[in-house]
TORLOMAR-878614 format. One record per residue (C-alpha): residue in one letter; x, y, z. Coordinates in pm, whole numbers, plus 50000, padded with zeros to 5 digits. Layout:
% TORLOMAR-878614
+-----+-------+-------+-------+
| res |    xx |    yy |    zz |
+-----+-------+-------+-------+
|   A |     X |     Y |     Z |
...
+-----+-------+-------+-------+
***
This chain:
% TORLOMAR-878614
+-----+-------+-------+-------+
| res |    xx |    yy |    zz |
+-----+-------+-------+-------+
|   M | 48199 | 43737 | 46983 |
|   A | 48360 | 44074 | 47140 |
|   R | 48136 | 44300 | 47252 |
|   S | 48203 | 44640 | 47129 |
|   A | 48294 | 44931 | 47372 |
|   P | 47999 | 45189 | 47453 |
|   R | 48015 | 45475 | 47221 |
|   T | 48033 | 45801 | 47455 |
|   D | 48089 | 46036 | 47214 |
|   T | 47743 | 46149 | 47183 |
|   Y | 47582 | 46484 | 47047 |
|   A | 47493 | 46556 | 47381 |
|   A | 47819 | 46498 | 47519 |
|   R | 47965 | 46699 | 47236 |
|   Y | 47767 | 46942 | 47324 |
|   R | 47846 | 46997 | 47701 |
|   K | 48218 | 46968 | 47611 |
|   A | 48141 | 47243 | 47373 |
|   V | 47945 | 47477 | 47642 |
|   H | 48243 | 47421 | 47916 |
|   R | 48520 | 47517 | 47683 |
|   A | 48323 | 47815 | 47608 |
|   R | 48257 | 47937 | 47946 |
|   V | 48624 | 47869 | 48040 |
|   G | 48728 | 48047 | 47760 |
|   L | 48499 | 48367 | 47856 |
|   R | 48583 | 48327 | 48227 |
|   K | 48947 | 48374 | 48139 |
|   S | 48875 | 48646 | 47910 |
|   A | 48691 | 48829 | 48159 |
|   V | 48977 | 48777 | 48439 |
|   D | 49223 | 48888 | 48171 |
|   Y | 49030 | 49188 | 48085 |
|   F | 48995 | 49289 | 48447 |
|   R | 49405 | 49214 | 48518 |
|   G | 49433 | 49467 | 48186 |
|   D | 49598 | 49179 | 48033 |
|   G | 49333 | 49127 | 47795 |
|   S | 49214 | 49332 | 47486 |
|   D | 48969 | 49608 | 47517 |
|   W | 48742 | 49578 | 47265 |
|   I | 48433 | 49488 | 47509 |
|   A | 48501 | 49882 | 47641 |
|   L | 48527 | 49991 | 47332 |
|   A | 48233 | 49828 | 47144 |
|   G | 47987 | 49920 | 47485 |
|   L | 48136 | 50303 | 47439 |
|   F | 48086 | 50313 | 47075 |
|   L | 47699 | 50202 | 47122 |
|   T | 47661 | 50490 | 47381 |
|   I | 47711 | 50743 | 47108 |
|   P | 47437 | 50684 | 46896 |
|   A | 47177 | 50647 | 47210 |
|   I | 47303 | 50963 | 47345 |
|   M | 47284 | 51167 | 46987 |
|   F | 46916 | 51011 | 46943 |
|   A | 46845 | 51112 | 47267 |
|   T | 46954 | 51471 | 47210 |
|   I | 46781 | 51479 | 46926 |
|   A | 46449 | 51347 | 47034 |
|   T | 46491 | 51555 | 47387 |
|   P | 46758 | 51802 | 47398 |
|   V | 46647 | 52002 | 47693 |
|   W | 46644 | 51677 | 47903 |
|   C | 46984 | 51529 | 47721 |
|   A | 47185 | 51804 | 47670 |
|   P | 47438 | 51786 | 47316 |
|   E | 47731 | 51832 | 47608 |
|   A | 47625 | 51455 | 47711 |
|   L | 47881 | 51370 | 47456 |
|   V | 48142 | 51409 | 47684 |
|   L | 48060 | 51099 | 47917 |
|   P | 48155 | 50847 | 47707 |
|   I | 48474 | 51031 | 47627 |
|   V | 48574 | 51060 | 47969 |
|   A | 48502 | 50692 | 48048 |
|   G | 48709 | 50599 | 47767 |
|   G | 49024 | 50790 | 47880 |
|   L | 48987 | 50554 | 48199 |
|   V | 48915 | 50231 | 48027 |
|   L | 49077 | 50224 | 47660 |
|   R | 49438 | 50306 | 47503 |
|   P | 49532 | 50607 | 47303 |
|   A | 49491 | 50435 | 46987 |
|   S | 49121 | 50261 | 47059 |
|   L | 49040 | 50631 | 47212 |
|   L | 49099 | 50820 | 46882 |
|   G | 48825 | 50580 | 46713 |
|   L | 48613 | 50700 | 46972 |
|   Y | 48650 | 51075 | 46966 |
|   A | 48596 | 51021 | 46591 |
|   A | 48223 | 50869 | 46637 |
|   A | 48210 | 51168 | 46907 |
|   A | 48263 | 51461 | 46630 |
|   A | 48042 | 51263 | 46378 |
|   A | 47776 | 51269 | 46628 |
|   L | 47827 | 51619 | 46693 |
|   I | 47778 | 51691 | 46333 |
|   V | 47448 | 51535 | 46335 |
|   E | 47312 | 51721 | 46603 |
|   S | 47425 | 52001 | 46504 |
|   A | 47227 | 51960 | 46205 |
|   A | 46918 | 51805 | 46351 |
|   L | 46900 | 52056 | 46582 |
|   G | 46896 | 52344 | 46349 |
|   P | 47165 | 52658 | 46403 |
|   Y | 47243 | 52774 | 46763 |
|   T | 47167 | 53112 | 46704 |
|   E | 46729 | 53008 | 46650 |
|   G | 46709 | 52901 | 46977 |
|   A | 46807 | 52687 | 47315 |
|   A | 46944 | 52365 | 47333 |
|   R | 47149 | 52329 | 47033 |
|   V | 47518 | 52248 | 46946 |
|   T | 47684 | 52579 | 47024 |
|   P | 48074 | 52662 | 46987 |
|   G | 48099 | 52618 | 47386 |
|   T | 47925 | 52267 | 47315 |
|   V | 48216 | 52156 | 47077 |
|   L | 48476 | 52348 | 47341 |
|   V | 48335 | 52123 | 47640 |
|   V | 48331 | 51807 | 47432 |
|   A | 48712 | 51886 | 47281 |
|   A | 48841 | 51964 | 47656 |
|   G | 48688 | 51613 | 47786 |
|   G | 48849 | 51464 | 47480 |
|   L | 49162 | 51621 | 47571 |
|   F | 49161 | 51533 | 47913 |
|   G | 49107 | 51187 | 47837 |
|   L | 49319 | 51158 | 47576 |
|   L | 49632 | 51286 | 47859 |
|   I | 49481 | 51021 | 48088 |
|   A | 49498 | 50722 | 47883 |
|   Q | 49892 | 50842 | 47750 |
|   F | 49960 | 50812 | 48114 |
|   R | 49858 | 50482 | 48184 |
|   A | 50030 | 50377 | 47855 |
|   R | 50359 | 50514 | 47934 |
|   V | 50326 | 50410 | 48308 |
|   G | 50244 | 50072 | 48178 |
|   V | 49926 | 49968 | 48436 |
|   P | 49638 | 49919 | 48304 |
|   W | 49340 | 50119 | 48516 |
|   R | 49162 | 49787 | 48606 |
|   R | 49518 | 49638 | 48757 |
|   G | 49608 | 49959 | 48894 |
|   G | 49427 | 49900 | 49219 |
|   T | 49487 | 49542 | 49210 |
|   M | 49855 | 49638 | 49242 |
|   L | 49819 | 49858 | 49539 |
|   F | 49616 | 49621 | 49759 |
|   D | 49862 | 49379 | 49689 |
|   L | 50153 | 49584 | 49767 |
|   R | 49982 | 49703 | 50083 |
|   E | 49945 | 49340 | 50169 |
|   R | 50293 | 49239 | 50140 |
|   I | 50374 | 49500 | 50374 |
|   R | 50135 | 49406 | 50644 |
|   A | 50287 | 49053 | 50561 |
|   Q | 50635 | 49135 | 50619 |
|   S | 50578 | 49323 | 50923 |
|   A | 50391 | 49015 | 51081 |
|   L | 50532 | 48913 | 51419 |
|   P | 50632 | 48552 | 51505 |
|   P | 50459 | 48378 | 51752 |
|   L | 50651 | 48352 | 52063 |
|   P | 50661 | 48076 | 52350 |
|   R | 50463 | 48084 | 52681 |
|   G | 50536 | 48356 | 52894 |
|   W | 50633 | 48636 | 52574 |
|   H | 50340 | 48852 | 52489 |
|   R | 50409 | 49097 | 52163 |
|   E | 50251 | 49311 | 51931 |
|   M | 50246 | 49580 | 51693 |
|   A | 50061 | 49887 | 51578 |
|   L | 50100 | 50075 | 51208 |
|   R | 49954 | 50402 | 51174 |
|   P | 50014 | 50591 | 50849 |
|   A | 50020 | 50948 | 50780 |
|   G | 49718 | 51129 | 50678 |
|   G | 49495 | 50781 | 50744 |
|   Q | 49665 | 50626 | 50418 |
|   S | 49732 | 50275 | 50352 |
|   F | 50114 | 50294 | 50289 |
|   S | 50367 | 50459 | 50538 |
|   G | 50721 | 50481 | 50550 |
|   D | 50769 | 50304 | 50912 |
|   F | 50808 | 49872 | 50901 |
|   V | 50900 | 49643 | 51081 |
|   V | 51094 | 49293 | 51005 |
|   A | 51100 | 48998 | 51277 |
|   A | 51207 | 48628 | 51255 |
|   R | 51259 | 48412 | 51522 |
|   T | 51626 | 48279 | 51464 |
|   N | 51922 | 48036 | 51637 |
|   G | 51690 | 47747 | 51615 |
|   G | 51368 | 47934 | 51735 |
|   R | 51566 | 48040 | 52072 |
|   T | 51637 | 48391 | 51952 |
|   L | 51388 | 48649 | 51814 |
|   E | 51533 | 48962 | 51589 |
|   A | 51326 | 49242 | 51513 |
|   V | 51390 | 49568 | 51337 |
|   L | 51174 | 49873 | 51340 |
|   T | 51283 | 50114 | 51085 |
|   D | 51175 | 50493 | 50964 |
|   V | 51235 | 50556 | 50608 |
|   S | 51277 | 50940 | 50528 |
|   G | 50927 | 51140 | 50421 |
|   K | 50591 | 50997 | 50523 |
|   G | 50303 | 50817 | 50345 |
|   M | 50280 | 50751 | 50001 |
|   D | 50604 | 50912 | 49905 |
|   A | 50815 | 50680 | 50167 |
|   G | 50577 | 50368 | 50109 |
|   S | 50766 | 50258 | 49779 |
|   R | 51100 | 50248 | 49919 |
|   A | 50984 | 50127 | 50257 |
|   L | 50839 | 49805 | 50045 |
|   L | 51166 | 49780 | 49892 |
|   L | 51362 | 49810 | 50208 |
|   S | 51125 | 49598 | 50417 |
|   G | 51211 | 49323 | 50156 |
|   A | 51573 | 49374 | 50147 |
|   F | 51593 | 49398 | 50540 |
|   G | 51358 | 49091 | 50581 |
|   G | 51606 | 48856 | 50361 |
|   L | 51912 | 48966 | 50544 |
|   L | 51759 | 48932 | 50901 |
|   G | 51865 | 48613 | 51007 |
|   S | 52091 | 48530 | 50739 |
|   L | 52372 | 48713 | 50909 |
|   P | 52536 | 48748 | 51241 |
|   P | 52281 | 48997 | 51445 |
|   H | 52600 | 49242 | 51478 |
|   G | 52618 | 49232 | 51098 |
|   F | 52279 | 49303 | 50982 |
|   L | 52247 | 49697 | 51051 |
|   P | 52636 | 49736 | 50869 |
|   A | 52526 | 49525 | 50525 |
|   A | 52185 | 49721 | 50569 |
|   N | 52380 | 50053 | 50568 |
|   G | 52593 | 49942 | 50223 |
|   Y | 52239 | 49842 | 50084 |
|   L | 52087 | 50169 | 50131 |
|   L | 52384 | 50373 | 50002 |
|   R | 52402 | 50126 | 49708 |
|   Q | 52047 | 50269 | 49596 |
|   D | 52154 | 50616 | 49547 |
|   W | 51828 | 50792 | 49655 |
|   D | 51797 | 51183 | 49661 |
|   E | 51623 | 51068 | 50038 |
|   G | 51829 | 50778 | 50106 |
|   F | 51825 | 50789 | 50468 |
|   A | 51654 | 50592 | 50741 |
|   T | 51649 | 50516 | 51112 |
|   S | 51638 | 50160 | 51253 |
|   I | 51683 | 49956 | 51556 |
|   H | 51772 | 49590 | 51573 |
|   L | 51653 | 49412 | 51896 |
|   V | 51790 | 49045 | 51942 |
|   L | 51624 | 48880 | 52254 |
|   D | 51718 | 48555 | 52423 |
|   L | 51378 | 48395 | 52453 |
|   E | 51504 | 48169 | 52717 |
|   S | 51710 | 48388 | 52988 |
|   G | 51539 | 48754 | 52845 |
|   D | 51862 | 48894 | 52791 |
|   Y | 51884 | 49129 | 52442 |
|   E | 52045 | 49352 | 52274 |
|   L | 51966 | 49661 | 52097 |
|   L | 52143 | 49823 | 51799 |
|   S | 52065 | 50150 | 51691 |
|   A | 52106 | 50326 | 51380 |
|   G | 51999 | 50671 | 51418 |
|   H | 51665 | 50579 | 51600 |
|   L | 51518 | 50735 | 51903 |
|   P | 51567 | 50463 | 52253 |
|   A | 51361 | 50149 | 52325 |
|   L | 51180 | 50221 | 52690 |
|   Q | 51241 | 49915 | 52936 |
|   L | 51006 | 49903 | 53233 |
|   H | 51085 | 49734 | 53518 |
|   A | 50857 | 49541 | 53695 |
|   G | 51057 | 49595 | 53999 |
|   S | 51069 | 49922 | 54058 |
|   G | 50793 | 50051 | 53795 |
|   R | 51040 | 50253 | 53633 |
|   W | 51069 | 50313 | 53236 |
|   E | 51458 | 50338 | 53137 |
|   E | 51593 | 50465 | 52807 |
|   K | 51809 | 50198 | 52625 |
|   S | 51922 | 50310 | 52327 |
|   G | 52278 | 50166 | 52127 |
|   D | 52498 | 50383 | 51961 |
|   G | 52515 | 50448 | 51554 |
|   P | 52473 | 50717 | 51242 |
|   L | 52154 | 50665 | 51034 |
|   L | 52125 | 50441 | 50763 |
|   G | 52267 | 50546 | 50425 |
|   V | 52459 | 50849 | 50540 |
|   Y | 52824 | 50731 | 50475 |
|   D | 53005 | 50378 | 50460 |
|   G | 53192 | 50208 | 50709 |
|   A | 52947 | 50292 | 50993 |
|   E | 52948 | 50134 | 51327 |
|   F | 52680 | 50045 | 51547 |
|   H | 52744 | 49986 | 51910 |
|   P | 52515 | 49792 | 52086 |
|   V | 52317 | 49847 | 52452 |
|   K | 52226 | 49496 | 52668 |
|   G | 51961 | 49430 | 52896 |
|   T | 51744 | 49219 | 53061 |
|   L | 51373 | 49137 | 53065 |
|   R | 51243 | 48969 | 53364 |
|   P | 50909 | 48876 | 53445 |
|   G | 50680 | 49140 | 53417 |
|   D | 50888 | 49376 | 53220 |
|   V | 50807 | 49528 | 52890 |
|   L | 51012 | 49669 | 52601 |
|   M | 50850 | 49923 | 52338 |
|   L | 51030 | 50019 | 52045 |
|   F | 50881 | 50315 | 51869 |
|   T | 50874 | 50564 | 51606 |
|   D | 50908 | 50938 | 51635 |
|   G | 50595 | 51018 | 51500 |
|   L | 50486 | 50870 | 51780 |
|   V | 50663 | 51111 | 52043 |
|   E | 50773 | 51411 | 51826 |
|   A | 50515 | 51702 | 51710 |
|   A | 50538 | 52049 | 51612 |
|   D | 50413 | 52181 | 51986 |
|   R | 50644 | 51937 | 52163 |
|   D | 50994 | 51797 | 52162 |
|   I | 51044 | 51426 | 52170 |
|   A | 51135 | 51434 | 52554 |
|   E | 50789 | 51576 | 52622 |
|   G | 50638 | 51325 | 52408 |
|   I | 50850 | 51021 | 52533 |
|   D | 50701 | 51170 | 52910 |
|   R | 50377 | 51115 | 52756 |
|   L | 50378 | 50792 | 52598 |
|   T | 50532 | 50642 | 52948 |
|   G | 50231 | 50809 | 53117 |
|   E | 49984 | 50657 | 52909 |
|   A | 50153 | 50290 | 52932 |
|   D | 50183 | 50320 | 53322 |
|   R | 49761 | 50254 | 53299 |
|   Y | 49807 | 49896 | 53136 |
|   V | 50099 | 49793 | 53393 |
|   T | 49787 | 49677 | 53617 |
|   A | 49561 | 49520 | 53338 |
|   G | 49827 | 49402 | 53132 |
|   F | 49967 | 49517 | 52805 |
|   R | 49782 | 49308 | 52576 |
|   G | 49591 | 49523 | 52308 |
|   A | 49804 | 49839 | 52429 |
|   A | 49968 | 49939 | 52132 |
|   W | 49681 | 50085 | 51945 |
|   H | 49574 | 50239 | 52198 |
|   L | 49879 | 50409 | 52273 |
|   I | 49885 | 50547 | 51946 |
|   E | 49526 | 50648 | 51958 |
|   A | 49581 | 50822 | 52327 |
|   C | 49965 | 51006 | 52237 |
|   A | 49947 | 51057 | 51854 |
|   K | 49597 | 51021 | 51747 |
|   D | 49617 | 51351 | 51509 |
|   V | 49950 | 51365 | 51393 |
|   N | 50039 | 51420 | 51051 |
|   D | 50359 | 51127 | 51032 |
|   D | 50363 | 50770 | 51025 |
|   R | 50364 | 50620 | 51367 |
|   A | 50465 | 50266 | 51486 |
|   L | 50499 | 50101 | 51765 |
|   L | 50649 | 49745 | 51889 |
|   L | 50569 | 49619 | 52228 |
|   I | 50688 | 49306 | 52384 |
|   S | 50658 | 49169 | 52753 |
|   R | 50713 | 48899 | 52944 |
|   D | 50455 | 48756 | 53196 |
|   A | 50490 | 48790 | 53580 |
+-----+-------+-------+-------+
***
């Protein structure tokens, strides 16, 4: 006689499955709410409960809990609720004010009563909260997701600016300091190993504007430039970038850029410049710094621009620095003086080596400058 299969669908098993489904659903709802994809009924219910709590506290101890305390859930509602839900919260707050006024008596008979000033304060808070809620609804970014999106954008810019590893005998580092201590910058770098890993291509770009004003355009351009880099011959990159910028038709649509094409086996390189400051090369044999600059106009100014390269070679012990104008230009000095100061500070690292020098050079030369500052440093071991 065949034995029947053991029954696994017991009450305990069904209970564990139900608890598991409830936990998964609750976790998903919490994640959706944080990301701004879920309903705002949880926040609405919580704020609705605070209104009667504040009302009863005001009636019981009006000296410690003033009637104006109703503005707190109203302002909080403007930050977390949708405009339609916010109107219901305002109706509850108005009803609470009426109950408080009836319970405490006329404001002419003593202090800690509902006065016309109380009504004006609560109404002003409601108007402020409604404006915030309407702005969020128009932008389409919930408050819970706004900070996450900005963090994600910042991390994407940093990831796109990461330099690829180089073979033994080479060192590279990048330092970036946005204006005003912000997280977003109009300066960025895109780099890639091409030609089977033999060639390093790096592009340092300075978008017009600074800080948050230029950050969104820098993010868009860094993605586009990263796609172009390595997909085109080196001499075709800047013309393609110039055409892309012209098609955007921005009011502040120009940028400066310098494109390095470095052969990692021989040390030979080409620099193509689009209105950018010259690069600086340290010749280890003589200990002198030499300015290296290609010839070309700003990106995004006119179509059909031509960019002519300058060639050079990095021999053992040589250093090449690419930087933006925020590092060498200031209101109290011209660019030539800033470059002299940069090379003077860089001379301190000739003996000890340039590892970790990029960040310290920005600190020494342009610590308090209210502009974006970027420095790309490539050195060849002696």
